[in-house]
N, C-alpha and C positions, 0 to 999 in steps of 0.2 A: 394453468396446469393446462398440460393438451391430453387431449385422451388416447386411448391405446388406437383407432382407426386415424388420429390426424398424426401420432406419433408413427405412424406403420406409413401412412402419405410421404410424411416427410424423409424417414427414411430412400425409401424409393424416387423421391426426385431425387436426393443429394447420389445414390448410386445412379441415376440415371444424366446425373450432369459431369461427373467421373466419369464414368465411359464415353460420354460424348464428346466434353473436350478438360481433358487431366488441365492442361497446364492452367486453364480459367482455375479450377476446382483445386490448383495448387496455392493460386495468388490467396482462394479464400482463406486455405486453411494456417497460407503463414497471416495472415491479416489477425485470424482470430490466435491467433498465441500470440501477437503482438505486448506492448505491455500493459503488464494489470494495474488496477489502479491499488490492490496493495503493495504494488511498489513503489508507485509514486506518492501512498501514504507514509511511507515508511520514511522517504526522503522529505517531503515534508514535515513530519514527527521530529528530525534528527536536525534539520537545518534549524528551526524552531526553540528547539532545545540546546543546540549551539549559540545560536544569536541572544537569547536568554541568559548563557553562561558569561558570553564578552558582555553583555550588558552590566550584568553582578560584577565582573571585575574592572570596569572601566567607572564604575560607582566606587569602587574599593577604594582604585587608584586618586578619585579627583576626593575621597576624604568621606563617600556619604556610608557609611559603616553600616548602619542600621538598613538602607534599601539593598545593600550590596548581599548582605544576610539574607535578608528576604528573597531577594530574587536566587541566592545560591540554593535557599530550600526550596525554591519554588523548580530549579532545575533538577534538583537531587528527586525530587516527588514526581517529576514528571517523569524521569529515567528509571525511577523504581516501578515506577507505571506499565512503561511499555516494556519490561523485564516480566512482569507477573502477568501482564498481557501475555506474551508469547510463549511463558511457563507453562500456563494454563492452555492455548492452544495446541500446545507440542504435546500435551496429554491426553485430549479428546481423539 
């Protein structure tokens, strides 16, 4: 955590950067607002759940019923967990 003096000094440096070269400051602002890890994490979780669901379907088609049920339950538990996490995050 930065001290108050350090935060003030950083704000002065940022202000000088913006006034000195606005185009460069704009490039940094666009770089900061790029793709976040939250969006990437959501995509990866969705892909894993989709792959497990497809694997459950393939197990069912090949006659591995117990494996298919176990994978389907894992997929449902994962989807419920994602829903629960998103719901709790919205409430905060």
